[in-house]
Backbone as ProteinMPNN parsed JSONL, in Angstrom:
{"seq_chain_A": "MRNISGSVPAHRWVRPAILIVVLLLSLALLAYGAWLLRLERGARAAERGELDAATNIYASAERWIAPAFASLFPDHYSRSVFPQVALLYSQRKVDEALGKLEQAATAAPSIIDRPEYGFWNGNILLRRAMDGEDPEVIMKNLFAAGEQYRKALAAAPDDWDLKYNYELVQYLIAQQELENKKEESRIKSILERMRTVTEPGEKEPPPPEKRG", "coords_chain_A": {"N_chain_A": [[0.837, -1.191, 0.0], [0.573, 2.183, -0.895], [1.864, 5.224, 0.46], [0.65, 8.464, 1.492], [2.012, 10.328, -0.096], [2.514, 8.878, -2.321], [4.807, 7.411, -2.684], [6.801, 4.382, -2.401], [6.779, 2.497, 0.587], [9.617, 2.573, 2.803], [10.347, 0.218, 4.145], [9.751, -1.839, 2.478], [11.847, -2.145, 0.77], [13.876, -3.184, 2.249], [14.06, -6.002, 2.693], [14.562, -7.103, 0.016], [17.025, -5.817, -0.415], [18.639, -6.923, 1.565], [18.641, -9.588, 0.749], [20.01, -9.352, -1.671], [22.523, -8.527, -0.764], [23.275, -10.76, 0.76], [23.361, -12.661, -1.27], [25.466, -11.671, -2.863], [27.581, -11.837, -1.018], [27.655, -14.59, -0.674], [28.405, -15.46, -3.217], [30.922, -14.293, -3.318], [32.227, -15.692, -1.27], [32.168, -18.269, -2.332], [33.783, -17.913, -4.588], [36.172, -17.257, -3.311], [36.677, -19.621, -1.939], [37.082, -21.339, -4.115], [39.393, -20.189, -5.116], [41.235, -20.647, -3.03], [41.28, -23.419, -3.185], [42.527, -23.717, -5.628], [45.086, -22.784, -5.049], [45.856, -24.809, -3.3], [45.884, -26.971, -5.063], [48.018, -26.203, -6.667], [50.114, -26.39, -4.804], [50.109, -29.148, -4.296], [50.753, -30.17, -6.801], [53.357, -29.199, -7.023], [54.581, -30.658, -4.985], [54.485, -33.178, -6.085], [56.38, -32.937, -7.979], [55.682, -31.828, -10.361], [56.509, -29.321, -11.79], [56.166, -27.361, -13.817], [53.394, -27.513, -14.246], [52.49, -26.79, -11.699], [53.426, -24.159, -11.563], [51.863, -22.958, -13.554], [49.319, -23.263, -12.45], [49.462, -21.68, -10.131], [49.888, -19.252, -11.403], [47.444, -18.894, -12.702], [45.859, -18.587, -10.451], [46.843, -16.193, -9.553], [45.895, -14.488, -11.516], [43.264, -14.301, -10.845], [43.091, -12.308, -9.038], [42.619, -9.128, -9.701], [44.856, -6.746, -11.199], [44.343, -4.161, -10.277], [43.393, -4.585, -7.749], [45.399, -5.813, -6.388], [47.147, -4.362, -4.723], [45.412, -3.797, -2.695], [44.909, -6.199, -1.507], [47.389, -7.468, -0.458], [48.293, -9.674, 1.037], [46.889, -11.933, 0.053], [47.59, -11.731, -2.603], [50.362, -12.143, -2.524], [50.456, -14.807, -1.821], [49.986, -16.169, -4.131], [52.016, -15.338, -5.745], [54.707, -15.583, -4.66], [55.084, -18.446, -4.474], [55.279, -19.0, -7.223], [57.662, -17.682, -7.864], [59.437, -19.191, -6.327], [59.23, -21.696, -7.591], [60.124, -21.1, -10.187], [62.724, -20.334, -9.584], [63.765, -22.727, -8.566], [63.941, -24.163, -10.873], [66.029, -22.976, -12.046], [65.44, -20.767, -13.553], [66.276, -17.967, -13.458], [66.126, -15.311, -14.415], [63.426, -15.134, -15.144], [62.241, -15.508, -12.664], [63.13, -13.214, -11.329], [61.86, -11.299, -12.914], [59.198, -11.841, -12.27], [59.157, -11.066, -9.568], [59.666, -8.323, -9.831], [57.407, -7.561, -11.252], [55.442, -8.115, -9.353], [56.156, -6.279, -7.377], [55.527, -3.93, -8.65], [52.756, -4.151, -9.003], [51.831, -4.421, -6.367], [53.169, -2.462, -4.27], [53.751, -2.612, -1.495], [54.577, -5.148, -1.08], [57.256, -5.349, -1.241], [58.319, -4.949, 1.259], [57.994, -7.303, 2.56], [59.328, -10.232, 4.147], [59.621, -12.483, 2.508], [60.004, -11.429, -0.011], [62.526, -10.175, 0.152], [64.0, -12.457, 0.728], [63.796, -14.124, -1.609], [64.66, -12.359, -3.574], [67.236, -11.904, -2.675], [68.232, -14.524, -2.968], [68.223, -14.786, -5.751], [70.103, -12.837, -6.518], [72.323, -13.908, -5.234], [72.618, -16.303, -6.636], [73.291, -15.288, -9.143], [75.748, -14.197, -8.509], [77.202, -16.51, -7.885], [77.218, -17.768, -10.328], [78.689, -16.047, -11.835], [81.674, -14.675, -13.401], [83.313, -12.449, -13.559], [85.136, -10.74, -11.177], [84.386, -8.217, -10.083], [81.651, -8.016, -10.723], [80.721, -10.233, -9.362], [81.224, -9.502, -6.657], [79.591, -7.247, -6.496], [77.002, -8.363, -6.778], [76.999, -10.058, -4.561], [77.154, -8.262, -2.377], [74.738, -6.901, -2.808], [72.923, -9.007, -2.481], [73.381, -9.624, 0.214], [72.406, -7.279, 1.396], [69.685, -7.452, 0.785], [68.977, -9.754, 2.257], [69.537, -8.792, 4.805], [67.609, -6.747, 5.146], [65.319, -8.322, 5.021], [65.653, -9.898, 7.288], [65.29, -8.01, 9.251], [62.564, -7.792, 9.251], [61.808, -10.388, 9.765], [63.24, -11.702, 12.104], [63.64, -14.227, 13.227], [63.809, -16.099, 11.275], [65.345, -18.867, 10.125], [66.313, -19.72, 7.663], [66.806, -17.316, 6.338], [68.766, -16.28, 8.068], [70.821, -18.158, 7.736], [71.426, -17.871, 4.978], [72.22, -15.202, 4.941], [74.533, -15.253, 6.557], [76.035, -16.97, 4.986], [76.466, -15.412, 2.69], [78.02, -13.346, 3.797], [80.283, -14.806, 4.464], [81.128, -15.645, 1.902], [81.697, -13.159, 0.773], [83.869, -12.378, 2.355], [85.706, -14.382, 1.647], [85.967, -13.861, -1.09], [87.068, -11.299, -1.052], [89.498, -11.916, 0.151], [90.624, -13.536, -1.835], [90.825, -11.645, -3.853], [92.728, -9.927, -2.735], [94.916, -11.642, -2.646], [95.277, -12.037, -5.374], [95.882, -9.442, -6.183], [98.286, -9.126, -4.803], [99.845, -11.073, -6.058], [99.924, -10.111, -8.669], [101.3, -7.692, -8.256], [103.75, -8.735, -7.436], [104.587, -10.01, -9.778], [104.835, -7.813, -11.476], [106.874, -6.409, -10.196], [109.018, -8.202, -10.534], [109.19, -8.095, -13.303], [109.988, -5.454, -13.683], [112.514, -5.547, -12.548], [113.876, -7.177, -14.359], [113.694, -5.754, -16.761], [114.827, -3.242, -16.26], [117.826, -1.443, -16.898], [121.005, -2.598, -15.862], [124.019, -1.659, -14.014], [126.779, -1.011, -16.031], [129.609, -3.058, -16.437], [133.074, -2.244, -16.075], [135.277, -2.247, -18.892], [137.574, -4.945, -19.499], [141.068, -4.639, -18.686], [143.45, -3.89, -21.247], [145.669, -6.224, -22.59], [149.175, -6.079, -22.258], [151.714, -6.055, -24.675]], "CA_chain_A": [[0.0, 0.0, 0.0], [1.358, 3.389, -0.994], [1.539, 6.262, 1.438], [-0.093, 9.596, 0.942], [2.795, 11.003, -1.143], [2.572, 8.011, -3.486], [6.069, 6.667, -2.748], [6.762, 3.042, -1.805], [7.345, 2.511, 1.949], [11.029, 2.198, 2.831], [10.575, -1.133, 4.657], [9.578, -2.809, 1.405], [13.14, -2.318, 0.097], [14.857, -3.763, 3.166], [14.252, -7.435, 2.454], [15.3, -7.336, -1.236], [18.414, -5.367, -0.273], [19.34, -7.938, 2.371], [18.827, -10.768, -0.107], [21.067, -9.051, -2.641], [23.805, -8.527, -0.038], [23.581, -12.16, 1.093], [23.733, -13.33, -2.511], [26.804, -11.213, -3.243], [28.537, -12.418, -0.077], [27.743, -16.028, -0.965], [29.213, -15.6, -4.426], [32.304, -13.941, -2.97], [32.783, -16.801, -0.495], [32.386, -19.372, -3.271], [34.963, -17.584, -5.387], [37.333, -17.343, -2.428], [36.929, -21.041, -1.721], [37.663, -21.884, -5.355], [40.753, -19.66, -5.211], [42.044, -21.404, -2.076], [41.429, -24.758, -3.743], [43.52, -23.631, -6.701], [46.385, -22.718, -4.391], [46.155, -26.156, -2.791], [46.235, -27.789, -6.223], [49.373, -25.825, -7.045], [51.05, -26.952, -3.828], [50.183, -30.598, -4.496], [51.492, -30.409, -8.046], [54.769, -28.962, -6.723], [55.052, -31.788, -4.183], [54.637, -34.324, -6.983], [57.445, -32.655, -8.916], [55.126, -31.291, -11.61], [56.832, -27.918, -11.554], [55.529, -26.5, -14.824], [51.956, -27.508, -13.966], [52.285, -26.006, -10.478], [53.621, -22.751, -11.907], [50.688, -22.504, -14.303], [48.176, -23.193, -11.531], [49.637, -20.471, -9.317], [49.709, -18.09, -12.28], [46.006, -18.709, -12.895], [45.339, -18.049, -9.195], [47.228, -14.775, -9.513], [45.028, -13.739, -12.43], [41.958, -14.109, -10.207], [43.158, -11.026, -8.336], [42.876, -8.114, -10.713], [45.974, -5.873, -10.822], [43.874, -2.988, -9.548], [43.099, -4.96, -6.366], [46.56, -6.482, -5.795], [47.659, -3.549, -3.631], [44.433, -3.819, -1.606], [44.966, -7.521, -0.868], [48.763, -7.955, -0.651], [48.47, -11.001, 1.627], [46.402, -12.938, -0.89], [48.371, -11.633, -3.833], [51.672, -12.756, -2.303], [50.308, -16.264, -1.739], [50.005, -16.712, -5.487], [53.214, -14.861, -6.448], [55.956, -16.137, -4.152], [55.282, -19.825, -4.923], [55.757, -18.985, -8.604], [59.076, -17.309, -7.825], [60.167, -20.345, -5.802], [59.254, -22.736, -8.615], [61.007, -20.642, -11.261], [64.09, -20.374, -9.071], [64.179, -24.133, -8.448], [64.233, -24.617, -12.229], [67.152, -22.135, -12.503], [64.93, -19.713, -14.429], [66.538, -16.835, -12.569], [65.614, -14.07, -15.006], [61.964, -15.153, -15.046], [61.901, -15.307, -11.25], [63.33, -11.797, -11.038], [60.782, -10.571, -13.587], [57.96, -12.012, -11.489], [59.28, -10.22, -8.386], [59.514, -6.924, -10.244], [55.995, -7.387, -11.594], [54.69, -8.089, -8.098], [56.449, -5.021, -6.687], [54.797, -2.869, -9.356], [51.326, -4.31, -8.75], [51.578, -4.213, -4.938], [54.452, -1.963, -3.756], [54.014, -3.0, -0.111], [55.115, -6.502, -1.048], [58.711, -5.232, -1.121], [58.676, -4.979, 2.676], [57.778, -8.647, 3.096], [60.586, -10.991, 4.197], [59.721, -13.398, 1.372], [60.538, -10.688, -1.15], [63.96, -10.059, 0.362], [64.6, -13.795, 0.668], [63.933, -14.592, -2.983], [65.504, -11.411, -4.296], [68.596, -12.223, -2.259], [68.619, -15.789, -3.584], [68.499, -14.541, -7.177], [71.379, -12.132, -6.588], [73.356, -14.853, -4.84], [72.799, -17.21, -7.765], [74.034, -14.565, -10.184], [77.132, -14.089, -8.052], [77.825, -17.827, -7.979], [77.372, -18.105, -11.745], [79.491, -15.03, -12.505], [83.112, -14.868, -13.562], [83.968, -11.168, -13.313], [85.187, -10.496, -9.723], [83.627, -7.021, -9.705], [80.228, -8.356, -10.805], [80.463, -11.171, -8.264], [81.151, -8.754, -5.407], [78.409, -6.384, -6.554], [75.816, -9.19, -6.507], [77.071, -10.549, -3.186], [76.774, -7.167, -1.473], [73.308, -6.651, -2.995], [72.208, -10.125, -1.849], [73.476, -9.44, 1.665], [71.512, -6.191, 1.793], [68.318, -7.975, 0.729], [68.798, -10.641, 3.41], [69.534, -7.97, 6.024], [66.292, -6.119, 5.246], [64.331, -9.358, 5.316], [65.84, -10.307, 8.684], [64.7, -6.98, 10.101], [61.128, -8.085, 9.325], [61.612, -11.756, 10.272], [64.534, -12.008, 12.732], [63.736, -15.623, 13.652], [63.798, -16.971, 10.097], [66.656, -19.496, 10.07], [66.781, -19.739, 6.277], [67.376, -16.001, 6.097], [70.005, -16.169, 8.836], [71.836, -18.993, 7.097], [71.822, -17.26, 3.714], [72.939, -13.964, 5.234], [75.866, -15.63, 7.01], [76.722, -17.533, 3.831], [76.909, -14.308, 1.842], [79.131, -12.674, 4.472], [81.459, -15.683, 4.313], [81.576, -15.577, 0.51], [82.304, -11.84, 0.569], [85.195, -12.413, 2.981], [86.569, -15.231, 0.831], [86.236, -13.179, -2.349], [88.003, -10.214, -0.758], [90.798, -12.545, 0.374], [91.136, -13.939, -3.14], [91.205, -10.421, -4.575], [93.989, -9.44, -2.173], [95.97, -12.551, -3.111], [95.501, -11.767, -6.793], [96.591, -8.163, -6.27], [99.654, -9.356, -4.356], [100.521, -11.848, -7.096], [100.17, -9.208, -9.805], [102.367, -6.776, -7.864], [105.003, -9.485, -7.438], [104.969, -10.217, -11.177], [105.269, -6.519, -12.008], [108.178, -6.097, -9.617], [110.015, -9.026, -11.211], [109.344, -7.585, -14.657], [110.781, -4.231, -13.615], [113.891, -5.928, -12.271], [114.458, -7.734, -15.574], [113.74, -4.783, -17.848], [115.63, -2.075, -15.927], [119.246, -1.687, -17.219], [121.918, -2.628, -14.726], [125.255, -0.904, -14.178], [127.71, -1.646, -16.945], [130.909, -3.37, -15.858], [134.168, -1.621, -16.834], [135.922, -3.189, -19.789], [138.814, -5.516, -18.958], [142.276, -3.944, -19.163], [144.089, -4.494, -22.423], [146.925, -6.919, -22.3], [150.355, -5.454, -22.836], [152.487, -6.971, -25.433]], "C_chain_A": [[0.876, 1.246, 0.0], [0.932, 4.393, 0.073], [0.901, 7.446, 0.722], [0.66, 10.252, -0.197], [2.929, 10.16, -2.392], [3.849, 7.229, -3.612], [5.921, 5.315, -2.055], [7.376, 3.101, -0.42], [8.768, 1.961, 1.955], [11.23, 0.761, 3.253], [10.415, -2.191, 3.578], [10.892, -3.064, 0.651], [14.163, -3.04, 0.972], [15.135, -5.221, 2.836], [14.964, -7.716, 1.134], [16.767, -6.921, -1.136], [19.234, -6.38, 0.509], [19.624, -9.177, 1.53], [19.947, -10.556, -1.122], [22.434, -9.099, -1.976], [24.229, -9.95, 0.288], [24.034, -12.921, -0.147], [25.146, -12.955, -2.936], [27.869, -11.8, -2.327], [28.74, -13.908, -0.342], [28.615, -16.27, -2.199], [30.687, -15.302, -4.143], [32.977, -15.074, -2.199], [33.051, -18.015, -1.379], [33.632, -19.131, -4.118], [36.239, -17.7, -4.554], [37.7, -18.801, -2.156], [37.562, -21.699, -2.946], [39.104, -21.419, -5.524], [41.701, -20.404, -4.264], [42.292, -22.823, -2.581], [42.483, -24.772, -4.846], [44.931, -23.544, -6.113], [46.809, -24.083, -3.862], [46.557, -27.089, -3.922], [47.653, -27.478, -6.692], [50.405, -26.423, -6.107], [51.208, -28.457, -4.02], [50.953, -30.943, -5.762], [52.989, -30.209, -7.812], [55.358, -30.114, -5.92], [55.276, -33.023, -5.051], [55.766, -34.112, -7.994], [56.972, -32.138, -10.248], [55.28, -29.765, -11.577], [56.162, -26.983, -12.55], [54.025, -26.387, -14.57], [51.66, -26.654, -12.737], [52.431, -24.521, -10.761], [52.404, -22.189, -12.629], [49.465, -22.359, -13.398], [48.27, -21.938, -10.66], [49.442, -19.211, -10.155], [48.229, -17.821, -12.53], [45.356, -18.165, -11.625], [45.671, -16.567, -9.063], [46.298, -13.933, -10.381], [43.636, -13.516, -11.845], [41.912, -12.783, -9.453], [43.54, -9.971, -9.358], [44.008, -7.211, -10.257], [45.545, -4.657, -10.004], [43.628, -3.294, -8.07], [44.292, -5.606, -5.675], [47.094, -5.7, -4.605], [46.695, -3.512, -2.446], [44.47, -5.131, -0.84], [46.368, -8.112, -1.034], [49.0, -9.341, -0.068], [48.058, -12.094, 0.65], [47.223, -12.929, -2.173], [49.72, -12.335, -3.676], [51.584, -14.274, -2.246], [50.276, -16.925, -3.106], [51.285, -16.341, -6.239], [54.474, -15.564, -5.964], [56.14, -17.621, -4.485], [55.757, -19.912, -6.375], [57.246, -18.654, -8.656], [59.921, -18.493, -7.355], [60.296, -21.442, -6.856], [60.177, -22.35, -9.761], [62.466, -20.717, -10.822], [64.611, -21.801, -8.996], [64.508, -24.737, -9.806], [65.359, -23.808, -12.873], [66.709, -21.124, -13.559], [65.021, -18.393, -13.669], [65.952, -15.544, -13.123], [64.088, -13.999, -14.918], [61.515, -14.924, -13.606], [62.056, -13.848, -10.861], [62.244, -10.947, -11.692], [59.471, -10.668, -12.831], [58.005, -11.15, -10.226], [59.071, -8.753, -8.739], [58.065, -6.619, -10.607], [55.14, -7.281, -10.335], [54.909, -6.775, -7.356], [55.723, -3.849, -7.339], [53.311, -2.928, -9.034], [50.974, -4.015, -7.296], [52.876, -3.758, -4.278], [54.772, -2.403, -2.33], [54.624, -4.383, 0.002], [56.636, -6.49, -0.904], [59.153, -5.359, 0.329], [58.495, -6.357, 3.294], [59.094, -9.433, 3.103], [60.743, -11.961, 3.034], [60.325, -12.705, 0.151], [62.055, -10.567, -1.027], [64.666, -11.397, 0.254], [64.837, -14.225, -0.774], [64.757, -13.642, -3.83], [66.969, -11.652, -3.953], [69.099, -13.511, -2.888], [68.992, -15.606, -5.052], [69.843, -13.843, -7.343], [72.544, -13.047, -6.217], [73.654, -15.836, -5.969], [73.592, -16.543, -8.882], [75.497, -14.405, -9.794], [77.862, -15.417, -8.223], [78.066, -18.245, -9.425], [78.287, -17.133, -12.486], [80.961, -15.388, -12.572], [83.904, -13.59, -13.282], [83.965, -10.882, -11.804], [84.376, -9.282, -9.283], [82.124, -7.296, -9.718], [79.843, -9.296, -9.663], [80.297, -10.414, -6.952], [79.915, -7.862, -5.362], [77.15, -7.173, -6.203], [75.822, -9.73, -5.087], [76.658, -9.475, -2.192], [75.276, -6.871, -1.585], [72.476, -7.753, -2.35], [72.224, -9.979, -0.331], [72.551, -8.346, 2.165], [70.057, -6.649, 1.78], [68.033, -8.883, 1.926], [68.722, -9.834, 4.71], [68.175, -7.307, 6.23], [65.224, -7.146, 5.615], [64.431, -9.817, 6.766], [65.275, -9.276, 9.651], [63.204, -7.209, 10.28], [60.849, -9.46, 9.912], [62.912, -12.227, 10.92], [64.712, -13.466, 13.136], [63.736, -16.606, 12.483], [65.206, -17.553, 9.907], [67.19, -19.595, 8.651], [67.432, -18.4, 5.912], [68.71, -15.833, 6.831], [71.13, -16.943, 8.166], [72.349, -18.339, 5.811], [72.616, -15.973, 3.93], [74.375, -14.273, 5.659], [76.683, -16.223, 5.86], [77.272, -16.43, 2.932], [78.081, -13.572, 2.486], [80.409, -13.49, 4.358], [82.012, -15.601, 2.891], [82.237, -14.237, 0.197], [83.718, -11.82, 1.14], [86.169, -13.24, 2.146], [86.943, -14.543, -0.481], [87.225, -12.033, -2.144], [89.409, -10.763, -0.528], [91.432, -12.963, -0.949], [91.592, -12.726, -3.945], [92.537, -9.875, -4.068], [95.152, -10.325, -2.623], [96.309, -12.275, -4.572], [96.262, -10.461, -6.976], [98.053, -8.325, -5.874], [100.456, -10.106, -5.412], [100.862, -10.963, -8.291], [101.301, -8.235, -9.486], [103.72, -7.477, -7.905], [105.512, -9.699, -8.856], [105.505, -8.921, -11.77], [106.647, -6.143, -11.475], [109.281, -6.901, -10.278], [110.262, -8.531, -12.632], [110.189, -6.32, -14.677], [112.261, -4.554, -13.402], [114.592, -6.426, -13.523], [114.668, -6.664, -16.636], [114.608, -3.574, -17.535], [117.098, -2.357, -16.221], [120.11, -1.645, -15.972], [123.162, -1.802, -15.0], [126.204, -1.677, -15.084], [129.051, -1.879, -16.252], [132.002, -2.709, -16.692], [134.846, -2.647, -17.727], [137.218, -3.718, -19.189], [140.015, -4.767, -19.513], [142.926, -4.668, -20.328], [145.424, -5.123, -22.006], [148.1, -6.192, -23.004], [151.168, -6.513, -23.596], [153.883, -7.137, -24.898]], "O_chain_A": [[1.809, 1.356, 0.796], [-0.214, 4.399, 0.522], [0.653, 7.417, -0.483], [0.045, 10.693, -1.169], [3.4, 10.648, -3.419], [3.992, 6.446, -4.551], [5.03, 5.125, -1.227], [8.431, 3.717, -0.263], [9.093, 1.023, 1.227], [12.171, 0.116, 2.791], [10.888, -3.316, 3.736], [11.031, -4.081, -0.028], [15.208, -3.462, 0.477], [16.288, -5.632, 2.712], [15.905, -8.51, 1.124], [17.645, -7.578, -1.695], [20.38, -6.665, 0.163], [20.715, -9.744, 1.593], [20.731, -11.464, -1.397], [23.389, -9.637, -2.537], [25.394, -10.313, 0.119], [24.968, -13.721, -0.09], [25.933, -13.819, -3.323], [28.933, -12.213, -2.789], [29.855, -14.42, -0.247], [29.453, -17.171, -2.215], [31.58, -15.973, -4.662], [34.145, -15.386, -2.433], [34.05, -18.71, -1.195], [34.433, -20.04, -4.335], [37.262, -18.185, -5.038], [38.875, -19.167, -2.144], [38.471, -22.518, -2.818], [39.944, -22.17, -6.019], [42.822, -20.748, -4.639], [43.387, -23.361, -2.421], [43.241, -25.733, -4.976], [45.86, -24.164, -6.63], [47.974, -24.465, -3.964], [47.465, -27.906, -3.765], [48.4, -28.38, -7.07], [51.448, -26.907, -6.548], [52.317, -28.984, -3.919], [51.72, -31.905, -5.783], [53.803, -30.965, -8.343], [56.503, -30.507, -6.145], [56.168, -33.825, -4.772], [56.073, -35.011, -8.777], [57.766, -32.014, -11.18], [54.316, -29.029, -11.365], [55.648, -25.931, -12.169], [53.452, -25.302, -14.668], [50.699, -25.885, -12.728], [51.651, -23.712, -10.259], [51.967, -21.074, -12.345], [48.67, -21.435, -13.567], [47.285, -21.224, -10.475], [48.895, -18.219, -9.673], [47.801, -16.668, -12.567], [44.414, -17.375, -11.699], [44.883, -15.787, -8.529], [45.955, -12.805, -10.027], [42.907, -12.635, -12.301], [40.844, -12.206, -9.251], [44.678, -9.94, -9.824], [44.128, -6.928, -9.065], [46.289, -4.182, -9.146], [43.648, -2.391, -7.233], [44.211, -5.921, -4.488], [47.457, -6.291, -3.588], [47.106, -3.23, -1.32], [44.108, -5.179, 0.335], [46.524, -9.147, -1.682], [49.806, -10.107, -0.597], [48.789, -13.063, 0.444], [47.511, -13.976, -2.751], [50.17, -13.036, -4.582], [52.548, -14.958, -2.59], [50.518, -18.127, -3.217], [51.607, -16.957, -7.255], [55.235, -16.09, -6.777], [57.268, -18.031, -4.759], [56.545, -20.793, -6.72], [58.0, -19.274, -9.406], [60.985, -18.767, -7.911], [61.358, -22.048, -6.994], [60.933, -23.186, -10.255], [63.336, -21.115, -11.597], [65.768, -22.059, -9.326], [65.261, -25.707, -9.892], [65.62, -23.926, -14.07], [67.521, -20.676, -14.368], [64.015, -17.79, -13.293], [65.349, -14.767, -12.383], [63.525, -12.937, -14.651], [60.529, -14.229, -13.359], [61.216, -13.3, -10.147], [61.761, -9.986, -11.094], [58.717, -9.698, -12.755], [56.991, -10.561, -9.851], [58.376, -8.029, -8.026], [57.559, -5.539, -10.302], [54.228, -6.457, -10.261], [53.976, -6.218, -6.777], [55.348, -2.89, -6.665], [52.674, -1.897, -8.818], [49.931, -3.421, -7.021], [53.621, -4.595, -3.77], [55.944, -2.555, -1.985], [55.132, -4.755, 1.06], [57.237, -7.485, -0.499], [60.257, -5.833, 0.596], [58.825, -6.546, 4.465], [59.888, -9.316, 2.169], [61.865, -12.241, 2.611], [61.062, -13.317, -0.621], [62.783, -10.826, -1.985], [65.788, -11.478, -0.245], [65.94, -14.64, -1.128], [65.483, -14.083, -4.72], [67.837, -11.61, -4.826], [70.257, -13.593, -3.297], [69.957, -16.198, -5.536], [70.634, -14.214, -8.211], [73.619, -12.969, -6.812], [74.813, -16.161, -6.225], [74.462, -17.165, -9.492], [76.383, -14.471, -10.646], [79.013, -15.443, -8.658], [79.005, -18.986, -9.714], [78.627, -17.37, -13.646], [81.428, -16.293, -11.881], [85.042, -13.653, -12.817], [82.892, -10.789, -11.207], [83.745, -9.311, -8.227], [81.405, -6.855, -8.822], [78.77, -9.166, -9.074], [79.34, -10.652, -6.215], [79.269, -7.735, -4.321], [76.322, -6.707, -5.42], [74.765, -9.851, -4.468], [75.895, -9.746, -1.266], [74.617, -6.618, -0.576], [71.442, -7.476, -1.742], [71.206, -10.183, 0.33], [71.972, -8.47, 3.244], [69.281, -6.279, 2.661], [66.968, -8.79, 2.538], [67.938, -10.156, 5.603], [67.646, -7.298, 7.341], [64.335, -6.87, 6.421], [63.415, -10.094, 7.404], [64.831, -9.624, 10.745], [62.637, -6.871, 11.319], [59.786, -9.687, 10.489], [63.616, -13.061, 10.351], [65.841, -13.899, 13.368], [63.669, -17.817, 12.691], [66.142, -16.828, 9.571], [68.404, -19.558, 8.451], [68.474, -18.363, 5.258], [69.668, -15.303, 6.27], [72.252, -16.45, 8.044], [73.556, -18.263, 5.585], [73.563, -15.687, 3.198], [75.319, -13.641, 5.185], [77.891, -15.999, 5.776], [78.41, -16.507, 2.47], [79.036, -13.212, 1.797], [81.493, -12.935, 4.177], [83.224, -15.5, 2.698], [83.214, -14.179, -0.549], [84.647, -11.318, 0.509], [87.321, -12.847, 1.96], [88.085, -14.627, -0.931], [88.115, -11.823, -2.967], [90.393, -10.159, -0.953], [92.629, -12.77, -1.16], [92.612, -12.772, -4.632], [93.371, -9.419, -4.851], [96.233, -9.83, -2.941], [97.477, -12.278, -4.961], [97.165, -10.367, -7.808], [98.947, -7.756, -6.501], [101.628, -9.8, -5.633], [101.953, -11.057, -8.854], [102.159, -7.977, -10.33], [104.713, -6.902, -8.349], [106.71, -9.587, -9.118], [106.509, -8.927, -12.482], [107.485, -5.623, -12.211], [110.356, -6.371, -10.557], [111.395, -8.542, -13.113], [111.011, -6.13, -15.574], [113.14, -3.925, -13.991], [115.769, -6.134, -13.733], [115.685, -6.658, -17.329], [115.091, -2.926, -18.463], [117.592, -3.417, -15.835], [119.962, -0.76, -15.129], [123.338, -1.297, -16.109], [126.397, -2.879, -14.903], [129.562, -0.997, -15.563], [131.864, -2.624, -17.913], [134.972, -3.81, -17.342], [137.889, -3.004, -18.444], [140.001, -4.314, -20.657], [142.948, -5.898, -20.385], [146.17, -4.592, -21.182], [148.008, -5.768, -24.156], [151.274, -7.673, -23.198], [154.67, -7.901, -25.456]]}, "name": "protein", "num_of_chains": 1, "seq": "MRNISGSVPAHRWVRPAILIVVLLLSLALLAYGAWLLRLERGARAAERGELDAATNIYASAERWIAPAFASLFPDHYSRSVFPQVALLYSQRKVDEALGKLEQAATAAPSIIDRPEYGFWNGNILLRRAMDGEDPEVIMKNLFAAGEQYRKALAAAPDDWDLKYNYELVQYLIAQQELENKKEESRIKSILERMRTVTEPGEKEPPPPEKRG"}
């Protein structure tokens, strides 16, 4: 029944509005449950050694979170990203793993402050150092890896994997510096010997002529 002004009473809209809200919440919960199931499927595939399949499953789970919402739900976004980085790293696809980290940092900048980000970024830099040949590049990557581990430890001081990797990098830096000093000392020694050989010595006086 309409009121005097001819408008529909407000209470008639309450029930339909509640039903719509309940329906939307139900759909959201169903979607969330399906997303969690996808993450579980990815984990099981990784346990079975199906690394490519697991990577694809996690990637599809990542696509469920639109880029515009990644920064709003960094916890959920990271649960689909970091497993991909781990799988790519385990397959020695270092460049792809680094690209995934950079993509995640762009989509959700707060993810940089997470210890997992520093852990995997440090691992990638450490791998590049171990695979390198140029001493300067090796040291650059080692120092960068150590800095990533240090930042991650500030957020997760009880993480033993981070502690181990950080100490490993410090040991490698010390060993590399020692090798560099030995190499510098060896080069200096070679140069000194070369100077000794190439520098002209004092000429001996000619022998006296024999008298007849």
